[in-house]
N, C-alpha and C positions, 0 to 999 in steps of 0.2 A: 400500546404497541404501535410503532410507526408503520407506514405502508412497507418500508424497506425491511424492517424486522419481520413483519408478517410474511413477506415474500420469501425470505430466507428460511423462516420456520416451515412454511408450506412446501418449499422446493429444495430443501437442503441436499437431499440425496441426488436429485437430478443435477443440481448445480455442481456438487462434488464430482460426479461422474463426467460432466462436460468440461471441467477445467483441470482436473488433477493430472492429466496426461499432456496438456498443452505444452509444446516445446518453446520456452521463452529464453533459450540460451543466449540469443543476441542481447537481450536486456541484461542478463547476468554479466555478460562481457563488459558492457558499459559500466556497470555498478562495481563489480569486484576488482576491476583494475586499480581502484583507489584504496583497496583494503589488503592488509597482509593476512595470510592464513592465521586463524586463531582470533581474529577480531570479533568483537561482540556485536551482534546484529539484533535489532528488534523488527520482527515481521509484523507490521502495523496494519491489521486487517487481513489476516492470513488466508481466509477462505478455506479452501480444501487442504491447505498445508503443503501444497506442492513445492513452493519456494523454500519454506522452512526446511523440509526434508533435503532438498538439493543443497542448501547451504551447510547443513550439518554434515552431509556426506562429503562435502568438499573441504571440511576442516574448520568451519566457523562455529562459534558459540552462539546459539540462537534462543531468544525468547520470542514467543508468539502470542498475539491476542487477536480476538475477533469479537464483533458485537452480537453475533448469533450463537446462542448456546448450542443449537443443533450442529452448526458447522464446527464449533469448538470440540464437540464430542467426536465428530468424524475426523477432524484434523489431528486430534490427540491420538486416536487409534492409528492413523496413517503414519504419523511422524515418530511416535514413541515417546513424545514429550508432552507435558501438560500444557495445553493451550488455554490461556485464561480468557474468560468472557468479560469484556470490558468495553465501555463506550470511549470513543476518541477523547472526549472532554475530560475523562477521568485519569488520563495519563499524568502521573505525578513524579516520575523518575527525574533525577537530577544528575547530570555528569556521569551517566552510566553506560552509554552505548557509543561504539565507534561509528555506527551507521544505523539508519532506519530505512527499511524497505516498505514503501506504501504503494504496492502495485495494484492498480484498479480498485482502491479502497476509499481514498479520500473523495472520489467522485460521488460518493453518497452524502457528503457534507455540503451544507449550503455555502454560498460565497460569503454570507454574513459570518458564519462560524469558522471559515478557513483561517483567518488571521490568528485567532486564539488557539486553534488546534496546532497550526504550524509553529507558533510561539512555544507551546508545550513540548512539541517535538524538538525544537532547538534546545530548550532547557535540558532535555533528556540526553543530549549529545555531549560527549567529551569535547574538549577544544579541537577544532579542525575536523570534527565529525561531519559525515555527509548524510543527506536524505535523498532518496529516490522517490519520485511521485509520478503516477501516470493517470491520465484522464482521457475520456473519449473526446475527440476533437470537435469543437463547435462552440456555439454560444447559448445553447439551451440550458435552462435551469428549471427543474420541476419534475413532475411525475411522468414516467415513461416506462412501459412494459412492467407495470406493477411495482416500480421502485422510484425513489427520488434520485435524480442525477443532476450533477453540476458538470457541464462540459467545459472544456478549456481550450484557449488558443494562447499563443505566446503573448499577445497583447493583453488578454484578460489576466494571465498569470502575473504579468508585470504590474498590474493594478492592485495586486494584493500586497498590503504592507508586510514586509518580512525583515524587519531590522535585525541586524546581526547575522544575516545569511546572504551569501552571494551565489549567483548562478554560475556553475562551472561547466555545464553541458546541457543542451536542450535539443530535442529532435522530434520529428514525426515518424510514426511507424504504422504498418498495416497490422491488422489482427492476425495472429498466428493460426487461429482456428479458421480453416478454409471456408466454412459455411457462413462466417460472419463478415459482412462488408462494413467494417468499422475502421476508422483511422484514429490513431492515438497521439496525444501530446505527452511527451516524456521530458522530465527535467530532473537534474541533479543539482542540489545546492550544498554549499559548505558553510559550516559555522565559522564565523570570523574571529 
């Protein structure tokens, strides 16, 4: 079990409670403007299931996965759908989704693994599908607060080889949880 998996195993209830009510409506606005109601979304690292539930209630078809069995159980109970426990590297869907939502999830992957993971995400998209990704802002990579983190800047993101995808929007934002003094790098890419 990795340090990140152990963290979410040991702290799943606390993490669920601290994130499930966070209002990320501004992020939804950036993402959903590219999608018609009824589009199929993969919530890739869904955590508490907050975003999965919001998308379902808005009229989207949603599949959700997470790498933590404990969070999958909590998110399944919260959303009313089965959340599958799966590692990012195990994504094998092809041409299935209109969009992938990876909110504060890929930040647990290493810079070395990100090209392969993003390539798998691209393969899972239908033509002209989109991916939203968010990372803590910065250039740190390694253990912090009991988990593995890869922080991101626009420059670092551009260094990741992502053939077949083009950036359509990128921006920085503040953490919506008032007690957190964290800046975020957000990016939306489209399958070419």
